[in-house]
C-alpha positions in Angstrom: -2.5 -29.8 -66.4 -3.2 -27.3 -69.0 -4.3 -23.8 -68.5 -7.8 -24.6 -69.8 -8.3 -27.5 -67.4 -7.2 -25.3 -64.4 -9.7 -22.7 -65.3 -12.5 -25.3 -65.5 -11.5 -26.7 -62.1 -11.4 -23.2 -60.6 -14.8 -22.4 -62.1 -16.2 -25.7 -60.6 -14.9 -24.8 -57.2 -16.3 -21.3 -57.4 -19.7 -22.6 -58.6 -19.7 -25.2 -55.7 -18.8 -22.5 -53.1 -21.6 -20.3 -54.4 -24.1 -23.2 -54.2 -23.0 -24.0 -50.6 -23.5 -20.4 -49.5 -26.9 -20.2 -51.1 -28.0 -23.5 -49.4 -26.6 -22.4 -46.0 -28.4 -19.1 -46.0 -31.6 -20.6 -47.2 -31.4 -23.4 -44.6 -31.0 -20.9 -41.7 -34.2 -19.1 -42.7 -36.0 -22.4 -42.6 -34.6 -23.3 -39.2 -36.0 -20.1 -37.8 -39.4 -20.6 -39.3 -39.4 -24.2 -38.3 -38.8 -23.3 -34.6 -41.7 -20.8 -35.0 -43.8 -23.6 -36.4 -42.9 -25.9 -33.5 -44.0 -23.2 -31.1 -47.3 -22.7 -32.9 -47.9 -26.4 -33.0 -47.1 -26.7 -29.3 -49.6 -23.9 -28.6 -52.2 -25.6 -30.8 -51.6 -29.0 -29.1 -52.1 -27.3 -25.7 -55.3 -25.6 -26.8 -56.6 -28.9 -28.2 -55.8 -30.7 -25.0 -57.7 -28.1 -23.0 -60.7 -28.4 -25.4 -60.5 -32.2 -25.1 -60.5 -31.9 -21.3 -63.5 -29.5 -21.4 -65.4 -31.9 -23.6 -64.7 -34.8 -21.4 -66.0 -32.9 -18.4 -69.1 -31.9 -20.4 -69.6 -35.6 -21.4 -69.4 -36.7 -17.8 -71.9 -34.0 -16.8 -74.3 -35.1 -19.5 -73.9 -38.7 -18.5 -74.7 -37.8 -14.9 -77.7 -35.8 -16.0 -78.9 -38.7 -18.2 -78.5 -41.0 -15.2 -80.5 -38.6 -13.0 -83.2 -38.4 -15.6 -83.4 -42.2 -15.9 -83.6 -42.6 -12.2 -86.2 -39.9 -11.9 -88.2 -41.6 -14.7 -87.9 -44.9 -12.7 -89.0 -43.2 -9.6 -92.0 -41.6 -11.4 -92.9 -45.0 -12.9 -92.7 -46.6 -9.4 -94.8 -43.8 -8.0 -97.4 -44.3 -10.7 -97.3 -48.0 -10.1 -97.8 -47.4 -6.4 -100.8 -45.1 -7.1 -102.3 -47.8 -9.4 -101.7 -50.4 -6.7 -103.5 -48.1 -4.1 -106.4 -47.7 -6.5 -106.5 -51.4 -7.1 -106.5 -51.9 -3.3 -109.3 -49.4 -2.9 -111.3 -51.2 -5.6 -110.6 -54.6 -3.9 -111.9 -53.3 -0.5 -115.0 -52.0 -2.2 -115.5 -55.4 -3.8 -115.1 -57.1 -0.5 -118.1 -55.1 0.8 -120.4 -56.3 -1.9 -122.4 -59.5 -1.9 -120.7 -62.9 -2.1 -122.5 -63.6 -5.4 -121.1 -60.4 -6.8 -117.6 -61.5 -5.6 -117.9 -64.8 -7.3 -119.0 -63.3 -10.6 -116.2 -60.7 -10.4 -113.7 -63.5 -9.6 -114.9 -65.4 -12.6 -114.5 -62.3 -14.8 -111.0 -61.6 -13.4 -110.0 -65.2 -14.2 -111.2 -64.7 -17.7 -109.3 -61.4 -18.0 -106.1 -63.1 -16.6 -106.4 -65.8 -19.2 -106.5 -63.2 -22.0 -103.1 -62.2 -23.3 -101.7 -58.9 -22.1 -101.8 -56.0 -24.6 -98.5 -55.7 -26.6 -97.2 -52.2 -26.8 -95.2 -51.0 -29.8 -92.3 -48.7 -29.3 -90.0 -46.9 -31.8 -86.3 -46.8 -31.0 -84.4 -44.1 -32.8 -80.7 -44.6 -33.4 -78.7 -41.7 -34.6 -75.3 -41.7 -36.4 -72.4 -42.3 -34.1 -74.5 -43.2 -31.0 -73.0 -45.8 -28.7 -74.8 -48.9 -27.8 -75.3 -47.6 -24.3 -77.7 -44.9 -25.6 -79.8 -47.6 -27.3 -79.8 -49.7 -24.1 -80.9 -46.6 -22.2 -83.8 -46.1 -24.6 -84.9 -49.7 -24.2 -84.7 -49.4 -20.4 -86.7 -46.1 -20.5 -89.5 -48.0 -22.3 -89.3 -50.8 -19.7 -88.2 -53.4 -22.2 -85.0 -54.4 -20.4 -84.2 -54.6 -16.8 -80.4 -53.8 -16.7 -78.8 -51.4 -19.2 -75.3 -52.6 -18.4 -76.1 -56.2 -18.9 -77.7 -55.5 -22.3 -74.8 -53.4 -23.3 -72.3 -56.0 -22.2 -74.2 -58.7 -24.2 -73.9 -56.5 -27.3 -70.2 -56.0 -26.7 -69.4 -59.6 -25.8 -71.0 -60.8 -29.0 -69.7 -58.0 -31.2 -73.3 -57.0 -32.0 -72.7 -53.3 -31.4 -70.8 -53.2 -34.7 -73.9 -54.3 -36.6 -76.1 -51.5 -35.2 -77.0 -48.9 -37.9 -78.7 -45.5 -37.6 -82.5 -45.5 -38.2 -85.9 -46.0 -36.5 -86.7 -49.5 -35.3 -90.0 -50.9 -34.0 -89.9 -53.1 -30.9 -92.7 -54.7 -28.9 -93.2 -55.0 -25.2 -93.3 -58.8 -25.4 -89.9 -59.2 -27.0 -87.0 -60.8 -25.1 -83.4 -59.6 -25.1 -82.4 -61.6 -28.2 -85.4 -60.4 -30.2 -84.7 -56.8 -29.2 -81.1 -57.2 -30.4 -82.3 -58.6 -33.7 -84.8 -55.8 -34.1 -82.1 -53.1 -33.7 -79.3 -54.7 -35.9 -81.4 -55.2 -39.0 
């Protein structure tokens, strides 16, 4: 080998050694900062897990409160129905005391009233962005349109209808059956 080639080889080795030293020192600094990043990320994960747990507890409490409110509304509606029944019983006892002819006339009028269709009540169901189908079922139950919230919700899930529910205000009527109610809220 010539003197010039040996110099070039030595220069290449020197340049390679310098590059290796630079990368080694630069890599150690990143290793330290990456361990700090790992600790920060672990702290953040722990914090987020605590927040998630707190939110789950709050969600359970809100669900329990909603259940209590629904049951108290049911109790109130039952009490008002009992009061109406008592008033109806009082009216019936007063009617029993009147003349037989009055009773016959009233009986005829009651038959005519029974033959007339019941008044149809219109309700507005409000669905907000991100609300689960169980909230919609609870609203329908609160209006007295469905008997069982869980059965209605299960029907929506079994038929994948909950995916078609969109936010908005929907008008439903008291004479609608379950399928008509579903169609009304998935338009």
